[in-house]
Each structure stands twice: as C-alpha cells, then as structure tokens.
N, C-alpha and C positions, 0 to 999 in steps of 0.2 A: 757422354753416352747415356742413353735413356734405358730404363728397364724394358725387358723383353715384352712384358704384358702391355706396356704403353704403346710399343710399336705395333703389336698385334691388334690392339683396340683401334688404333688409328687406321690400319689397313682395313679393318672390318667396317668402320664408319665410312671410309672412302668408297668401299665397294657398294655401300647402300646409296651412293649418289650424292653424298654431301660434298660441299666445296672444301678445298684445302684450308681456307680460313675458318670455316665452321669446325672442321676436325681439330685444327690447332687450338681453338678456344675451348673445345670440349676436353681435350687431352692435356691442356696446359703446356704446350710446346710451341715452337716457332713454325710459321708457315713454310719456311724453307725445309725444315726437318720433315714435315709431312710430305712435301713434294718429292723429296729424295727417297723416302720410304716407298711412296706410291709408285714411283717410276723405276725403283730398283737401283738407284744410283748409289745408295749407301748400304753397306752390309749390316745385317742384324748384329746385335750385341754378341751372340754366340759365335760370330765369325762365319756363319753358314753362307754359302753361295746364294745370292739373291735369286738366281734362276731356280734354285731348289724350292723357294717359297712359292714360285709360280707353277711348280710341277704338279703332276696328277697323283692323287692318293693311290690309284690303281697302278700307275706306271712307275712311280718313283717313291712310293711309300710315305707321302706327306700325310700327317694326321688328318683324319676325317671326323667331323662332328657327326656322330652316328644318329643322334636324336634329330638333328636338323635334316640329315639326309633321309631318314624315314619319313618325315613330314613332307619333304620335297618330292620324294618318290610317289607318295600318295597324290599330291597335287598334279604331278606330271601324268600319272596314269589316268587321272580323271579328266583334266582339261589342259594338258600340256602338249607341246609340239617341239620337235627338234629338226632343224634344217641345216644342211651343209652349205656354207658360203665359200667364198674364194679362199685359196691358200690354206686348206684344211681346217678352217675355222667353223665351229658349229654354234648355232644360236639356239638357246633354250628359251622358249616363250611359254608363259602361263597366261591363260585368259581368265581374268577375275571380274566378277560382278562389280561394275562401277559404283553401285550403291553401297558397297561393303568396304569402307576404307580400312577397317581392321584386317580383313582378309588380304587386302592388297599389301599392307605393311608386313604381315606375317610371311607372305610369299616372298617379298623382297628380302626380308631378313634371313629366311631359310637359304635362298640363293647365295647371299653374301657369306653366310657361315660355311656353306659347303665349298664355295669357290671364292675365298676371300681376296684374291688378287685380280678378280675380274669385276668390273663395275656393273651395277644393276640399273637398268633404265625402265622408265614407265612411259606409256603412250596411250592417250585416251582414244578410244574408238567408240562407235555407236553402241551403247549398251554395255560396254566392257572396258577394262583397262588392261593393256598388255604389259606384263612384267617380264623383262627379258635380260639375258646376259650372254656374252660371247666368250668362247674359250675353245682352244684346240682339243680339250679333253672332256667336254660334256658327253661325247659319244662313249667314252670309256666308262663314265659313271652311270650312263643309262643305255646299256646294251640292248634294251627293248626297242630302241628307235629303229625306224626303217621306212621304206616307201609305203604310201597308202595309209588307210585308216587302221587304227589299232584293232578294231573288231574283225578286220579282214586278214589278220596275221596272228600267229601264235605269240602269246605273251607269257613267258616263263621267267621267274627270277633265278638268277645265278646263286650259287651256294653262299657267297659272301653277302648278297642282298637278303637272302632268307635269314641269315644269322642276325643281321641288323633289325629286320622286321620282328623277329622273335624276341629281341631285346627291347624293342620300342613299338609294340603293336598299337599302343594308344596314339602315338604320333602319326603312324601310318594311316590308321583309320580316320584321324582328324583331317589329314590331307585329302583322303578320298571323299569323305562326306562334305567337306567344305568346298570341294571342287565340283563334284558331280552328284551331290546329295543335298539334303536339307533336314531341318527339324521343324515340324509343323504341328498343327492341331487337327485331329480327326474328329468329325462330328457324325454321330450315329443316331438315327431315329428308331425308336422302339415303340411298338404299339402295345399299350397296356390296357387293362380293363377300364381304367379311369381316363383313358385318352392317350394321345401320342406324347412321348417324352424324348427329349434330346440329351445325349451324353457327349461330353467332350473329353478327350485325353490326348496328351502329346505323344508323338512318335517320330522316329527317324526313317528317312528313305534314302536309298542309294540306287541309282539307276545308271546302267551302262550297257551298251550293245555287245561288249566283249564278255563272253562267258568265262574266259580266263581271268579277267580283272574282277568279275563278280566272285569267282572262286577265291581269289586272293583276299577280298574283303571278308568273305565268310570265314576263312581260316584265321584272319586276324581277330575277328569278333570272338571266335572260339577261344583264342588265347586270352582274351580279356574276360571270358566267362559271360558274354553277352548273348542272350537268346535272340534269334532272328528267324525269319521265314520269308519265303518268296511270295510276293503278290502276283507277279507276272513273270514271264520268262526272262525279262531284262531288268527286274526291279525287286529288291529285297527291302524288308522293313523291320524295325525294332519297335515293338509296341508294349511289351509287358512292363509294368510299372517299375520293377526293380532293375530291368535292363535299361530302360530310359534314364533312370536316375544314375546308373553307372556311366552311361555315355555322356550324360550332362557333366560329369566330373572330368571326362577326357576330351570331349568334343564341344558340346554346346552349340547354340545357333550361330549362324554367320552374323558378322557384325561389321 
C-alpha cells in the first residue's frame, strides 16, 4: 500500500497529461500502480470508493482546491468556454496566448487541481493554445456557462463562489488579467517650457465586454486594496504606483 499523498500526487500528474511511465518515475512507484490509480481499478488507502474520487465537489462533497478554483474561475470568465458534448459530458476550454508557455502551464495546472481525475489536453491553434478538460461536472463548478457570449447574458457568482473569491481575490484577479488583460508600459508626452518630454510608467489593463465581469474584477481589486479606474466603458486600468506594485506581487506580466 502506498501513502495517500503519493496516490493523490500521481493522479494530479496524470491529469496534467503526463504518461504513466513519467508519473511512475516522478512518484517512485510502478507503472502498474499508476495505471490502476488512474483508471480507478484500485481503491485508495483509506478504502474510499474510487468513484467518489471522480465525483463532483458540488454534488458529492469532494474537497475542492479553493485557490486553484479562484484562479481557474478568473481564467474561465476571461477567455474560457464550456460546451456540452455527448452523454452529459462537458468540455471546459481555455484559450491561451501561444507565446506565453507559463500561462499555458498555469492554466493546465489549475484545471488538474480542480478536477484531478480528468485529464488535461493541449491543442495548438493559430495564435493560441487550447487547454481543455472533459468532465460530467464542469457545468456544476461553473454555473455561469450557457448559450451565447458571456456579455449577452447575466454573469452572477453563486454564494459559494463569492466566498472562494473573497478568500482568494489575488488568484481570481490573476486569472482575469492573465486571460483578458495585460501589464504594459504607458508613454505620456508632456509639453514643458524646455521642450517636449516623455514619461513612462507601468500599468495594468483589463478589458471585457461584459459589465458583470468588469464589476467582479473591480470588487476583487477592492478586496486587495488596489486603486483602479475606467478608461472606457469596457476597460479598466490600474496605474497608481503603489497599486501597480501591489498587483505585481499578485499578478505580474504574462510569461
């Protein structure tokens, strides 16, 4: 029998798309053990029904990694999509900038931590990489899904989601900005008596057509104590030096 933490680590690595042999080498166990854990053929050490390990945090009370979920929720609201496939299976897809390998890995890791018994796949597209996972319970974890575009329907968090965001506003904002925002440098020209002078300063942007999602971002920034303002009807920015420094600790540029 292997320790429970070894089993959970192996399942998490498998969900990230690693082969059984790779997982076995990383965890120091046999390939056969990894295969049995992944397929549910072997019960966990605590004797729990393996079907329970595949169950939904909302439907069956499986523990949910709240920090990973807050991050994944931000990514989903920014650039995510859920579609229903055959036999009540839902596919969650995040569209990540192909030039940002760190962002892609973080997205895949968040998916694996939230739904550890579902594998995570990657597919290269023109200009982006799709990170996706299939499960019968993605719709339970993201009740905001629905037909049409997000800005064409109401986006409201349920009470349990609000509680998670209140506990991890930094992870939520990181997901939002890394999906539908950026950290850049603003250049300003000032006319002075001695001639024109240029100033540069960093600032964050978050742009989204959904007023509801913008409001959720503003509320999370308020929880972090980050000053923000609207540039346009669909875009907010963080430009004050102390606010940018604070976001640098929680978000930082895409990488």
